[in-house]
C-alpha positions in Angstrom: -13.2 -18.8 6.7 -11.5 -15.5 6.0 -8.6 -14.2 4.0 -6.4 -11.7 5.8 -3.7 -9.8 3.9 -0.8 -8.2 5.6 1.4 -5.3 4.6 5.1 -4.9 5.4 7.3 -1.8 5.6 11.1 -1.6 5.8 13.0 1.3 7.2 16.1 1.7 5.1 17.4 4.3 7.5 17.7 1.7 10.2 20.4 -0.2 8.3 23.2 2.2 8.7 21.9 4.9 11.0 19.4 5.2 13.9 16.4 4.9 11.6 14.6 7.5 13.8 12.5 10.3 12.2 13.7 12.8 14.8 17.3 12.2 13.7 16.4 12.6 10.0 17.1 8.9 9.3 13.7 7.3 8.7 13.2 6.1 5.2 10.2 3.7 5.1 9.3 1.7 2.0 6.4 -0.5 1.4 7.4 -4.2 0.8 5.3 -7.2 0.3 3.1 -9.0 2.7 1.4 -12.4 3.2 -2.0 -13.8 2.6 -3.5 -15.9 5.4 -6.5 -18.3 5.2 -7.9 -18.2 8.7 -10.0 -21.2 9.6 -12.2 -21.9 12.7 -13.3 -18.3 13.4 -16.7 -16.9 12.7 -16.1 -13.2 12.8 -13.9 -11.0 10.6 -12.5 -9.0 13.6 -11.5 -12.2 15.4 -9.7 -13.4 12.3 -7.9 -10.1 11.8 -6.9 -10.0 15.5 -5.7 -13.6 15.4 -3.4 -12.8 12.4 -2.2 -9.7 14.1 -1.3 -11.7 17.2 0.6 -14.3 15.1 2.6 -12.1 12.8 2.5 -8.5 13.7 5.9 -6.9 14.0 6.6 -3.3 15.0 10.2 -2.1 15.4 12.5 0.6 14.1 13.5 -1.5 11.1 10.4 -3.5 10.1 6.7 -3.4 10.5 4.0 -5.9 9.4 0.3 -5.5 10.1 -3.0 -6.9 8.8 -4.5 -4.5 6.3 -7.4 -6.2 4.6 -9.9 -9.0 5.4 -12.4 -10.7 3.1 -14.6 -13.8 3.2 -12.8 -16.7 1.7 -15.6 -17.3 -0.9 -15.5 -13.7 -2.0 -11.7 -13.7 -2.4 -11.9 -17.0 -4.3 -14.6 -15.7 -6.7 -12.4 -12.6 -7.4 -9.3 -14.5 -8.5 -8.4 -14.5 -12.2 -10.0 -17.2 -14.2 -7.2 -18.3 -16.4 -8.0 -22.0 -16.5 -6.1 -24.0 -19.1 -2.9 -22.0 -18.7 0.2 -24.2 -17.8 0.6 -22.3 -14.5 -2.5 -20.2 -13.7 -2.3 -17.2 -11.5 -5.4 -18.5 -9.7 -3.5 -21.7 -8.8 -0.5 -19.7 -7.7 -2.6 -17.4 -5.3 -4.2 -20.5 -3.8 -0.8 -22.2 -3.4 0.8 -19.4 -1.4 -1.9 -19.1 1.2 -0.7 -19.6 4.7 -3.4 -21.7 6.4 -3.8 -20.8 10.1 -6.2 -21.7 12.9 -6.4 -20.9 16.6 -7.2 -24.5 17.2 -3.7 -25.8 16.9 
């Protein structure tokens, strides 16, 4: 299993103008992204390509692309250990994972 993080960008210049750099109206800002738990694939490149095929967007106003991949166990071991807290950040990170598989 792999964790694939995505990054999104929004072009504020595309809201009121053409959004094109050549016109002087591109104004890109980093936004959030998502975290995917990819199951049923054995190679990191396959997992990243699968997420790219599922969620990648590339237009004048918005872009989303995979930007990092890690083994699930490595990602899990690096999460904060704040056990005993009413709402631990570890539990939160696990709860927002988007579980995906090519076998559906």
